[in-house]
DRENKE-352348 format. One record per residue (C-alpha): residue in three letters; residue number from 1; x, y, z. Coordinates in steps of 0.02 Angstrom, whole numbers. Layout:
# DRENKE-352348
+-----+-----+--------+--------+--------+
|  aa |   i |     px |     py |     pz |
+-----+-----+--------+--------+--------+
| ALA | NUM |      X |      Y |      Z |
...
+-----+-----+--------+--------+--------+
# end
This chain:
# DRENKE-352348
+-----+-----+--------+--------+--------+
|  aa |   i |     px |     py |     pz |
+-----+-----+--------+--------+--------+
| MET |   1 |    320 |   2591 |  -1716 |
| LYS |   2 |    168 |   2488 |  -1669 |
| SER |   3 |    280 |   2348 |  -1613 |
| ASN |   4 |    379 |   2464 |  -1500 |
| SER |   5 |    219 |   2536 |  -1428 |
| PHE |   6 |    148 |   2364 |  -1393 |
| ASN |   7 |    311 |   2308 |  -1313 |
| LEU |   8 |    303 |   2459 |  -1197 |
| LEU |   9 |    125 |   2414 |  -1145 |
| ILE |  10 |    173 |   2233 |  -1115 |
| ALA |  11 |    325 |   2283 |  -1012 |
| VAL |  12 |    221 |   2393 |   -898 |
| ALA |  13 |     82 |   2263 |   -885 |
| ASN |  14 |    208 |   2128 |   -838 |
| LYS |  15 |    286 |   2241 |   -708 |
| LEU |  16 |    115 |   2273 |   -631 |
| ALA |  17 |     73 |   2087 |   -634 |
| LYS |  18 |    237 |   2043 |   -549 |
| ASN |  19 |    211 |   2176 |   -417 |
| TYR |  20 |     34 |   2121 |   -375 |
| PHE |  21 |     80 |   1937 |   -382 |
| CYS |  22 |    222 |   1964 |   -257 |
| LYS |  23 |    105 |   2057 |   -139 |
| PHE |  24 |    -27 |   1922 |   -156 |
| PHE |  25 |    103 |   1786 |   -127 |
| ASN |  26 |    170 |   1873 |     29 |
| ALA |  27 |     -4 |   1902 |    100 |
| LEU |  28 |    -52 |   1721 |     65 |
| LEU |  29 |     98 |   1646 |    154 |
| ILE |  30 |    121 |   1779 |    290 |
| PRO |  31 |    -52 |   1850 |    326 |
| VAL |  32 |      3 |   1929 |    492 |
| ASP |  33 |    179 |   1965 |    555 |
| TYR |  34 |    232 |   1857 |    702 |
| THR |  35 |    228 |   1991 |    838 |
| ARG |  36 |     68 |   2070 |    771 |
| THR |  37 |    -29 |   1908 |    800 |
| LYS |  38 |    -30 |   1956 |    984 |
| GLU |  39 |      0 |   2144 |    980 |
| ILE |  40 |   -144 |   2203 |    870 |
| PRO |  41 |   -279 |   2093 |    952 |
| ALA |  42 |   -221 |   2155 |   1123 |
| ILE |  43 |   -240 |   2336 |   1067 |
| LEU |  44 |   -413 |   2303 |    996 |
| ASP |  45 |   -468 |   2210 |   1153 |
| LEU |  46 |   -407 |   2353 |   1263 |
| SER |  47 |   -500 |   2480 |   1157 |
| GLY |  48 |   -669 |   2393 |   1162 |
| ILE |  49 |   -702 |   2464 |    988 |
| LEU |  50 |   -765 |   2302 |    912 |
| LYS |  51 |   -918 |   2316 |   1024 |
| ARG |  52 |   -965 |   2480 |    938 |
| LYS |  53 |   -991 |   2417 |    761 |
| ASP |  54 |  -1159 |   2503 |    743 |
| GLU |  55 |  -1100 |   2675 |    801 |
| LYS |  56 |  -1029 |   2815 |    694 |
| LEU |  57 |   -848 |   2837 |    747 |
| LYS |  58 |   -700 |   2941 |    690 |
| ILE |  59 |   -537 |   2845 |    706 |
| LEU |  60 |   -358 |   2904 |    681 |
| ASP |  61 |   -217 |   2781 |    654 |
| ILE |  62 |    -43 |   2855 |    679 |
| GLY |  63 |     69 |   2751 |    568 |
| SER |  64 |     23 |   2577 |    633 |
| PRO |  65 |     52 |   2420 |    530 |
| GLN |  66 |    -74 |   2440 |    389 |
| LEU |  67 |   -170 |   2284 |    438 |
| LEU |  68 |   -244 |   2376 |    587 |
| SER |  69 |   -327 |   2514 |    483 |
| LEU |  70 |   -377 |   2393 |    346 |
| SER |  71 |   -459 |   2279 |    474 |
| LEU |  72 |   -551 |   2422 |    558 |
| GLY |  73 |   -609 |   2486 |    389 |
| SER |  74 |   -675 |   2314 |    343 |
| TYR |  75 |   -766 |   2292 |    508 |
| SER |  76 |   -894 |   2433 |    500 |
| ASP |  77 |   -960 |   2544 |    361 |
| LEU |  78 |  -1001 |   2676 |    492 |
| TRP |  79 |   -822 |   2709 |    543 |
| GLU |  80 |   -723 |   2849 |    463 |
| ILE |  81 |   -539 |   2805 |    472 |
| THR |  82 |   -390 |   2919 |    441 |
| TYR |  83 |   -217 |   2844 |    423 |
| LEU |  84 |    -74 |   2964 |    457 |
| ASN |  85 |    105 |   2932 |    405 |
| SER |  86 |    250 |   3042 |    349 |
| HIS |  87 |    328 |   2902 |    244 |
| GLU |  88 |    250 |   2913 |     71 |
| PRO |  89 |    292 |   2735 |     11 |
| GLU |  90 |    187 |   2663 |    153 |
| LEU |  91 |     43 |   2779 |    111 |
| LYS |  92 |     51 |   2727 |    -71 |
| ASP |  93 |     47 |   2545 |    -21 |
| LEU |  94 |   -101 |   2573 |     95 |
| ARG |  95 |   -199 |   2663 |    -43 |
| GLN |  96 |   -176 |   2514 |   -158 |
| LYS |  97 |   -233 |   2391 |    -26 |
| SER |  98 |   -383 |   2495 |     30 |
| SER |  99 |   -435 |   2513 |   -152 |
| ALA | 100 |   -423 |   2325 |   -178 |
| LEU | 101 |   -535 |   2300 |    -25 |
| GLY | 102 |   -657 |   2436 |    -78 |
| LEU | 103 |   -633 |   2537 |     82 |
| ARG | 104 |   -703 |   2707 |     34 |
| ARG | 105 |   -706 |   2775 |    212 |
| LEU | 106 |   -520 |   2746 |    241 |
| LYS | 107 |   -415 |   2896 |    192 |
| SER | 108 |   -229 |   2923 |    208 |
| ILE | 109 |   -134 |   3083 |    247 |
| ASN | 110 |     50 |   3124 |    234 |
| ALA | 111 |     83 |   3218 |    395 |
| ASP | 112 |    203 |   3227 |    541 |
| ILE | 113 |    128 |   3190 |    712 |
| THR | 114 |    260 |   3301 |    794 |
| SER | 115 |    204 |   3454 |    692 |
| ALA | 116 |     76 |   3565 |    778 |
| ASP | 117 |     23 |   3636 |    608 |
| ASN | 118 |    -12 |   3463 |    539 |
| VAL | 119 |   -106 |   3407 |    694 |
| SER | 120 |   -216 |   3562 |    703 |
| GLN | 121 |   -288 |   3523 |    531 |
| LEU | 122 |   -342 |   3345 |    571 |
| GLY | 123 |   -490 |   3378 |    686 |
| THR | 124 |   -537 |   3268 |    833 |
| PHE | 125 |   -572 |   3082 |    847 |
| ASP | 126 |   -660 |   2953 |    957 |
| TYR | 127 |   -507 |   2840 |    948 |
| VAL | 128 |   -325 |   2868 |    911 |
| PHE | 129 |   -222 |   2710 |    881 |
| SER | 130 |    -34 |   2693 |    866 |
| CYS | 131 |     40 |   2519 |    859 |
| SER | 132 |    230 |   2509 |    873 |
| VAL | 133 |    261 |   2686 |    809 |
| PHE | 134 |    311 |   2804 |    949 |
| GLU | 135 |    474 |   2710 |    980 |
| HIS | 136 |    534 |   2760 |    805 |
| ILE | 137 |    490 |   2945 |    808 |
| HIS | 138 |    634 |   3064 |    779 |
| PRO | 139 |    727 |   3154 |    849 |
| GLU | 140 |    802 |   3013 |    951 |
| ASP | 141 |    803 |   3122 |   1106 |
| GLY | 142 |    626 |   3182 |   1136 |
| GLY | 143 |    531 |   3143 |    976 |
| ASP | 144 |    413 |   3025 |   1067 |
| ALA | 145 |    373 |   3153 |   1202 |
| LEU | 146 |    340 |   3287 |   1072 |
| ALA | 147 |    219 |   3172 |    980 |
| SER | 148 |    135 |   3126 |   1145 |
| GLU | 149 |    100 |   3309 |   1183 |
| MET | 150 |      3 |   3320 |   1019 |
| VAL | 151 |   -114 |   3175 |   1054 |
| PRO | 152 |   -241 |   3263 |   1170 |
| ARG | 153 |   -277 |   3390 |   1033 |
| LEU | 154 |   -337 |   3246 |    924 |
| LEU | 155 |   -459 |   3170 |   1048 |
| LYS | 156 |   -640 |   3209 |   1081 |
| PRO | 157 |   -695 |   3214 |   1264 |
| SER | 158 |   -695 |   3034 |   1329 |
| GLY | 159 |   -591 |   2985 |   1177 |
| LEU | 160 |   -464 |   2844 |   1193 |
| PHE | 161 |   -281 |   2839 |   1143 |
| LEU | 162 |   -218 |   2661 |   1117 |
| PHE | 163 |    -34 |   2630 |   1089 |
| SER | 164 |     96 |   2493 |   1099 |
| VAL | 165 |    285 |   2509 |   1112 |
| PRO | 166 |    433 |   2391 |   1140 |
| TYR | 167 |    462 |   2365 |   1326 |
| TYR | 168 |    591 |   2285 |   1439 |
| LYS | 169 |    650 |   2286 |   1619 |
| LYS | 170 |    779 |   2420 |   1578 |
| LYS | 171 |    765 |   2546 |   1436 |
| PHE | 172 |    885 |   2549 |   1288 |
| ASN | 173 |    892 |   2604 |   1106 |
| GLU | 174 |    921 |   2498 |    952 |
| TYR | 175 |   1021 |   2552 |    799 |
| LEU | 176 |   1033 |   2477 |    625 |
| GLU | 177 |   1144 |   2502 |    475 |
| GLY | 178 |   1076 |   2588 |    320 |
| ASP | 179 |    917 |   2686 |    288 |
| ILE | 180 |    776 |   2677 |    415 |
| TYR | 181 |    607 |   2725 |    341 |
| ALA | 182 |    629 |   2905 |    282 |
| ILE | 183 |    794 |   2929 |    375 |
| GLU | 184 |    945 |   2912 |    262 |
| GLY | 185 |   1086 |   2813 |    340 |
| LYS | 186 |   1269 |   2863 |    337 |
| PRO | 187 |   1414 |   2748 |    290 |
| GLN | 188 |   1490 |   2656 |    438 |
| ILE | 189 |   1370 |   2742 |    560 |
| LYS | 190 |   1220 |   2651 |    629 |
| THR | 191 |   1052 |   2741 |    620 |
| PHE | 192 |    932 |   2757 |    766 |
| PHE | 193 |    793 |   2629 |    743 |
| GLN | 194 |    689 |   2617 |    901 |
| ARG | 195 |    676 |   2637 |   1089 |
| PHE | 196 |    639 |   2499 |   1213 |
| TYR | 197 |    549 |   2575 |   1362 |
| ASP | 198 |    549 |   2527 |   1545 |
| GLU | 199 |    415 |   2580 |   1669 |
| GLU | 200 |    497 |   2746 |   1711 |
| SER | 201 |    530 |   2799 |   1531 |
| LEU | 202 |    357 |   2739 |   1475 |
| TYR | 203 |    279 |   2865 |   1594 |
| ALA | 204 |    406 |   3003 |   1570 |
| GLN | 205 |    414 |   3000 |   1380 |
| ILE | 206 |    237 |   2950 |   1328 |
| ILE | 207 |    103 |   2937 |   1463 |
| THR | 208 |    139 |   3094 |   1565 |
| PRO | 209 |    165 |   3211 |   1414 |
| THR | 210 |     -9 |   3167 |   1351 |
| GLY | 211 |    -91 |   3226 |   1511 |
| LEU | 212 |   -217 |   3086 |   1489 |
| ARG | 213 |   -279 |   2964 |   1620 |
| ILE | 214 |   -232 |   2780 |   1612 |
| ALA | 215 |   -386 |   2675 |   1582 |
| GLU | 216 |   -296 |   2508 |   1567 |
| LYS | 217 |   -125 |   2433 |   1533 |
| THR | 218 |    -63 |   2263 |   1483 |
| TYR | 219 |    105 |   2187 |   1439 |
| ILE | 220 |    158 |   2051 |   1320 |
| GLY | 221 |    315 |   1948 |   1347 |
| GLU | 222 |    412 |   1802 |   1278 |
| ARG | 223 |    440 |   1639 |   1367 |
| TYR | 224 |    553 |   1488 |   1341 |
| TYR | 225 |    661 |   1570 |   1207 |
| SER | 226 |    815 |   1664 |   1273 |
| VAL | 227 |    719 |   1732 |   1422 |
| ASN | 228 |    871 |   1827 |   1486 |
| ASN | 229 |    916 |   1909 |   1321 |
| ILE | 230 |    794 |   2035 |   1247 |
| LYS | 231 |    905 |   2055 |   1093 |
| LYS | 232 |    866 |   1875 |   1045 |
| ARG | 233 |    682 |   1871 |    998 |
| MET | 234 |    572 |   1738 |    920 |
| ALA | 235 |    520 |   1863 |    786 |
| PHE | 236 |    699 |   1862 |    723 |
| LEU | 237 |    706 |   1672 |    725 |
| VAL | 238 |    547 |   1636 |    627 |
| GLY | 239 |    494 |   1801 |    550 |
| PHE | 240 |    622 |   1831 |    414 |
| GLY | 241 |    682 |   1751 |    253 |
| LYS | 242 |    630 |   1578 |    197 |
| ARG | 243 |    576 |   1528 |    373 |
| ALA | 244 |    442 |   1663 |    370 |
| TYR | 245 |    366 |   1593 |    210 |
| ILE | 246 |    367 |   1418 |    282 |
| MET | 247 |    298 |   1463 |    453 |
| GLY | 248 |    194 |   1619 |    415 |
| ARG | 249 |     27 |   1531 |    415 |
| PHE | 250 |     69 |   1458 |    586 |
| PHE | 251 |    133 |   1617 |    670 |
| HIS | 252 |    -23 |   1630 |    780 |
| MET | 253 |      3 |   1453 |    846 |
| ILE | 254 |    188 |   1484 |    877 |
| SER | 255 |    152 |   1645 |    969 |
| ASP | 256 |     23 |   1555 |   1077 |
| VAL | 257 |    166 |   1448 |   1142 |
| PHE | 258 |    305 |   1575 |   1153 |
| MET | 259 |    213 |   1733 |   1206 |
| GLU | 260 |    114 |   1775 |   1363 |
| GLU | 261 |     15 |   1923 |   1427 |
| SER | 262 |     -7 |   2003 |   1599 |
| ASN | 263 |    -62 |   2169 |   1673 |
| ASP | 264 |     93 |   2159 |   1783 |
| TYR | 265 |    256 |   2161 |   1686 |
| LYS | 266 |    348 |   2088 |   1836 |
| LYS | 267 |    255 |   1925 |   1810 |
| LEU | 268 |    328 |   1906 |   1636 |
| LYS | 269 |    490 |   1812 |   1614 |
| LYS | 270 |    541 |   1925 |   1470 |
| PRO | 271 |    429 |   2079 |   1446 |
| TYR | 272 |    428 |   2132 |   1265 |
| LEU | 273 |    282 |   2251 |   1231 |
| ALA | 274 |    183 |   2377 |   1333 |
| ILE | 275 |      4 |   2413 |   1276 |
| CYS | 276 |    -91 |   2559 |   1352 |
| ALA | 277 |   -264 |   2636 |   1343 |
| LEU | 278 |   -270 |   2819 |   1394 |
| ILE | 279 |   -431 |   2919 |   1408 |
| LYS | 280 |   -467 |   3104 |   1391 |
| ASP | 281 |   -575 |   3157 |   1539 |
+-----+-----+--------+--------+--------+
# end
């Protein structure tokens, strides 16, 4: 009996060790995803938040890559950060990481940004961030606009909403096979994954529904690599499989070469991301 009990403990301990080792190994070799090396710094620069380290701020992060909330939580002990996501596995993962970093003022909530009942319980914030999220929001037709309408309720007067979304000269939607986050895929039917916005749809589906004023905008694009084909992206070439583990520590240098930024998307050979700062007057 004792032997069986001990074997059970060892099995669980080994499983935990393997899990944490894999996460450590991934973080060591790929500290920041390829696209995020440019996207997240651009959002932070547009926000101006890093200049307010000594102020008490309330910050909401709507489902961004976890590194954004973890970085904000590590930057100032005065900032109270709420991470919102309706996909429980990502929340569980964030809780583990924030615990490892000792971030007591970073809390996570399972909630749907398109639900008025959920939003009304959150309170108001100085900053609302959303990095590469709104393009995924269901339903495919109108989910992003519905979420955008909720944002002003979450902002204090003079509060800022910072978001980034995929962007190209002409809008289109991307579909993938299998499950997408919490959406269960159907056999032989591709599942909606994300929207790519153009200037018209960016305004119609996100900016205008918020009713907020544009404070600043910037765009990030790719150069040199398949400049006439948005479906071929450097992130696909270097960011997956064995290549990602080999090149991960050099993603920021690769993106310095292959990505460019401008406040005028027409100056970019291949616009890829739109990043906006909206203010509540």
